[in-house]
N, C-alpha and C positions, 0 to 999 in steps of 0.2 A: 131525601127524595131523589128520584132518578129521572133523567130526561126521556122523552119518547124516542123511538127508533128513527134514525134518519140516515141518508146517504151523505158521506163526508167527502168533500173535494178540497184539494190543496193546490190551487193554480199557482204557477210560478211567474206568470206575466199578467199584465192588466188585460190584454186581449183575451186570454184564456178565461179570466174571471167574468168578463163581460159576455163572452159566448155562453157561459154557464147560466148567467142571469137571463140572457135572451132565451135560452132553451127552457128554463124551468119557471121563470116569472114569479107569480104569487106563491108557488110551492117552495121557494127558496128563501133563506135568510143569509145575510152576510155576517161573518164572525170577524171582528177586529180585536178590540181589547177584551170583550166578553163580560165586562163588568155590569152591563144591563141585560144582555141577551142570556147569559148562562143561568142567572137566577130565574128568569122567565121560563127557560127550558126545564129547569129542575122542578119548578112548580107546575109545569105543563100548562102555563098560560099562553105559551107559544109552542106550536107543534108543526114545524116545517118538515117537509119530506126530504129536503136537501139543504145542506149547510156548506156554504162557500167561505172557506178560511182564506183571508187575503193577506195574512201576516208575512208570507214569503215573497210578496210582490215588491220589487225594488222601486224606489223613486216616489213613494207615497209618504215618507217621513222627512219633513224639512220645515224650516222657518226662514223665510227670505224676504228681502225688500222687493216690492213689486207694485207698480202703478200707484205710487204715493201712499203705500201702506204696507202691511205684512200679509204675505200669502203663507198659509200653514197647511201642510199636507195632512190628509185624512188619517194616516197612521202615526202621526206625531203624538207621543205620549204626553199626558197632562203634566207630568213631572218635568219634562223637558221644556214645556212652555213656561211653567212656573219659575224655572231657573234661568230662563233665557234673558240675556242682556238686551237683545234686540227688542223683545216684548216689553221689558221694563222701560226702555227708552222711547219706543215708538207708540206703544199702546198701553199706557198706564192703567186704564180701566180693566183690561184683560189680566194684567199682572196682579191687580188688586183682588180680582175675583178668584184666581186659581187656588189659593190656599183653602177656600171654602168647599172645593170639590171633594167630597168624601174624606177619606183618610189617606195618608201617604202611600200605603200599599196599593190602594185603589188608583191613585194618581200615577203610580209607577207602571200600571198596566193599562189603564183606560186611555182611550184615544180621542182626539178632537173630533174626527169624523163620526165616531160612534156616538158621542154625546149629542151632536147636532142631528144625526139621523134618527136617534131614539126619540128626540123631541119631548122630553118630560117637561111639563109646564113649570116645574119647580127647580129646573136645572140652571146652573149659573152661566155656562158658556152660551146657550141660546139667548139668554137675556142680554148679555153683553153685545152679541152680534146684532141683535135687534136695536138696542140703544144707539149703537154707532152707525147704523145703516150699512152694515156689512153685507157680504154676499157669499154664496156657496157655488161650487162648480160641480155639476153632475155630468157623468159620462155614460154613454151606452155604445153599443156596436155601431149605431148610426151616426154618432158624433157627440158633441158636448154642448151644454148650455149653462149660462150664468144666471143665477136666480137671486133676487133681492131677499134679504133675510125675512122681512115682514111678510112677504108673499110665500116664502118657503114653509113657514110653520102654519099649518092649517088648523089643527085642533090637538087634543091630548094624544100623544104618540102618533100623530099623523102629519105628514109633510107632503110637499109636491113631488117628492122623489118617486119616479115610476118603478115598477117591479123589475124592469130590465136595466135600471140605472144604478151606478155606483157613485156615491159622493166621494170626490177625490181631493177636494181642497176647500178651504174657507179663506175669505179675505177681510181684513180689518183695516179701516183707514187710519193713517198716522195722526196722532194728536198734534195740533199746532202749538206754537210757543204760547206761553202764559195759560196753559191748560192744567186743570186739576181734576182728578178723578176720585170717586169714592164708591165702594161697593159695601152694602150692609145687608144683613139678613138675620132672621130669627129662626131658631130651630130648638127643639126640646133638648137635644144634646149636640155638641159640636161634632160635625161630620154627618149628622142626619140630614135628610132632605129638608129644605127650608119650608117653613110655614108661609113666610112672605119674604121677599127680597127686593132690593132696589139697586139699579145700576145708574150712576149719574156722572156726567162729565160736563164741565163748564170751561169755556175759553173767555178770557178777558181782553178787551181792547186796550189801547194805550191810555184812554181816559178812565179805565177800570170799570166800564160798563160791560155787560155780558154780550159778547159778540157771537157766541154759539152755545147752544144747550142741547144735551142729549140725555134722555131720561126714559128708563123702561122699568116695568114691574114684573115680578114673577110670583107664582103661587097664588094669584088672585083671579085666574081665569084658565081657559083651556089651552092657552099658549102665552108666551111672553108678550106683554102689551107695551107699546111705546106711547108715552104720554105727550102727544104732540100739542095739545092745547096748553098744557103746562109749560112746554118749551117756548111757545109763542109769548106767554106772559113774562117769561124770564128775559127774553131777547131785548137788548137795548137798555136795560135797566141796571141800576147799581145794585150790587149784591147786598141783601139785608135779610134779617130774620123775618120781617113782615112780608117781604117778597116771597121768601121760601115757603112760609106758611100758606100764602095765597096760592102758590103753585101746587103745594101739597093737597089743598082742598080740591083744586081742579083735577089733579091726577087721580084722586080717590073717588071723586064724584062719578056716579054711574057704574062703579064696580059692583058686581054681584057675585062674590066668591061663594063657592059651595061650602057647606058645613060637612064635617066628617068627624071621626072619632078623635082627631087631633086638635081641632079648633072649629069654632063656629064661623060662618061667613061674616057675621057682624064684627067679630074679633079681628079677622084678617083685614077687613076694610079699615078698621081703626088703626091697626098696627101699620098698615101701608101708609097712611097719612103721616104718622110719626116718623117712619123710616125715610120717607121722601124728604121731609124737612131736615133730618139729620144728615142724609147723604148729600144734599145740596149745600149745606153749611160746610161740611168737610171738603167737598170739591172746591168751593169758593176759597176757602182758607188755603188750600194747596195751590190753587191758581195764583193767589196773591203772593205766595212764597216762591213762585217761579215754576210751579208745576212739577216739583220733584217727586218722582214715583217712590213708593215705599217698597222695600224688598220683603218685608215681613208684615204679617197681620197685626193691626193695632190691638193690644190687649184690652183696651177700653171697649172695643166692640163686643168681646165675649162677656164682659161685666154687664154691658147694656142688655144683652140677650137674657141673661139670668134675671136681671132686674125686671124686665118686662114679663118674663114667665112667672116670676115669683108672686 
């Protein structure tokens, strides 16, 4: 299939790109990695009159320490985040999630800003940002604003980003000492969009009680959902399977996932409960081991996916 006709722009600076977005507004789309937008164009599900390619703009690809966490530029490729020592050290949950983002060729081209702005409810990076209470930076010709992740994601493929704004960066808080992270998801084939996914991070106090809990689910609603009631149940208690099962019941209670040709809503809800228990158990185990982040995906996760699907 072929995309519709559009006017193509190749701005060299951020101000040029923002001026184009100010001029054309809803009639324009931003091209970054193109891993989401180009298929939509080819299927004519998106038909912008103007395409603003930001790939030649300098200063939008970086990973750096900032404000007690990591600031990641919008044009930073997924593969660079996946391989980053800074991400592995400061944000183990993001490091854990990155291998699940499509396949290696997609991660080599796809961008952090593109994934967040696209706002697919089954995408990994938005779920991690919501779980950790991260933020995004949006800029327009009039200035910039900082937006909390939970507020940024509005619905399926919808965000608070205005038509004249460019998402320029995202911020992930650094994990404290004695923190463990786990990301698990289920899909029909590795690299496919997840049917359900869970991002979990636990921090243990010196007495081994849970001093901080972060938990979000994806694929079970119109946007990534933070399970705050479950986090409250976890806080201050000793890690245990009974505690994690209770938290999983709370996290899945009230979920009303849609049914589609891939899975029923009831199935997604049941799987969410199982995956929350599994993610919390793995996060607690890693926190007890000193919070050492993994560089590679645990092969047992893939076995578990096929076992559930079978």
